[in-house]
C-alpha positions in Angstrom: 119.1 107.9 69.1 119.4 106.5 65.5 121.7 103.7 66.8 120.1 103.4 69.6 117.1 101.9 68.1 119.4 100.3 65.7 121.3 98.4 68.2 118.2 97.8 70.2 115.0 97.0 68.5 113.5 94.7 71.4 114.8 97.4 73.7 112.5 100.0 75.6 114.6 103.1 75.1 113.5 106.3 77.9 113.8 109.6 77.2 113.5 112.6 79.1 111.5 115.7 78.7 115.2 117.6 77.5 116.2 114.6 75.5 113.0 114.8 73.3 113.2 118.5 72.8 115.3 119.9 69.6 116.0 123.5 68.7 117.7 122.1 65.4 115.1 120.7 63.1 117.2 118.3 61.4 118.2 116.5 65.0 114.0 116.5 64.7 114.2 115.2 61.4 116.8 112.5 62.6 115.1 111.1 65.7 111.7 111.0 63.8 113.2 109.2 61.0 115.1 106.7 63.5 112.3 106.6 65.4 109.8 105.3 62.9 111.0 101.7 63.1 109.8 101.6 66.2 106.3 100.0 66.7 104.9 101.9 69.8 106.5 105.3 70.8 104.7 106.5 74.0 104.6 110.0 75.2 103.5 109.8 78.8 102.5 112.9 80.8 100.5 113.1 84.1 97.3 114.6 82.3 95.5 115.9 79.3 95.4 119.5 80.8 98.6 121.4 80.0 98.8 123.0 83.1 98.1 119.9 85.5 100.7 118.5 83.8 103.2 120.9 84.2 102.1 121.1 88.1 102.8 117.4 88.5 105.8 117.5 86.5 107.8 120.7 87.9 106.0 118.7 91.7 108.1 115.4 90.6 111.5 117.2 89.8 111.7 119.3 92.7 111.1 115.9 94.6 113.4 114.2 92.8 116.0 116.2 91.5 116.0 119.3 94.2 115.6 121.3 91.1 112.0 123.1 89.5 113.5 123.9 86.3 113.4 126.8 85.7 116.6 128.7 85.4 117.0 132.6 84.6 114.1 132.8 84.1 114.1 130.3 81.2 110.8 127.6 82.5 112.7 124.1 80.7 109.9 122.1 81.9 107.2 124.5 80.3 109.1 124.6 77.0 109.8 120.9 77.0 106.3 120.4 77.7 105.1 122.9 75.0 107.6 121.4 72.3 105.5 120.3 69.1 108.1 117.1 68.3 107.6 115.1 71.3 103.9 115.0 69.9 105.0 114.2 66.4 107.7 111.2 67.6 104.9 109.9 69.6 102.4 107.1 67.8 100.2 107.8 71.2 100.1 109.3 74.3 99.3 108.3 77.8 98.0 109.5 80.8 99.9 108.3 84.0 98.0 110.5 86.5 99.0 109.7 89.9 100.3 106.2 89.4 104.0 104.6 90.3 106.2 103.5 87.7 105.5 100.2 88.5 101.8 100.7 88.0 102.9 102.3 84.7 104.8 99.6 83.5 102.4 97.0 83.7 100.0 99.0 82.2 102.3 99.5 79.0 103.1 95.8 79.3 99.3 94.9 79.0 98.4 97.1 76.3 101.3 95.3 73.9 
C-alpha cells in the first residue's frame, strides 16, 4: 500500500473489502500512515444501514463472483463491513445505493 501511494500519487487505488481489513494492528497503522498522504480516501457503501449494506454486498458478490463469503461458518463480508479500520482510514463515506460503477465514478469525479 505505502509503495502504491508513494509511486502513484495521482492514481485511484481501489481496494476491495478484503484488502481493507487488517488483523494485525501494525498493518492498519502502516496503511493509515500511507493513506494520510492522500487528499481523498473514500469508503463506498451501499447504504448507511449496516444490514442493508450487507445484503446488497452479498447479492453483488454472489452475482459477480459466485460466492457469498460465508466460509466454514465465518461471514467474511460481515467481518469486513464491521471492521472499524475501514472507517478510520477513510476521509469520507459515500453511500452508493443502486448506482452503477459508471454513475459512482461520475459522482466521485464531480465532487473532487
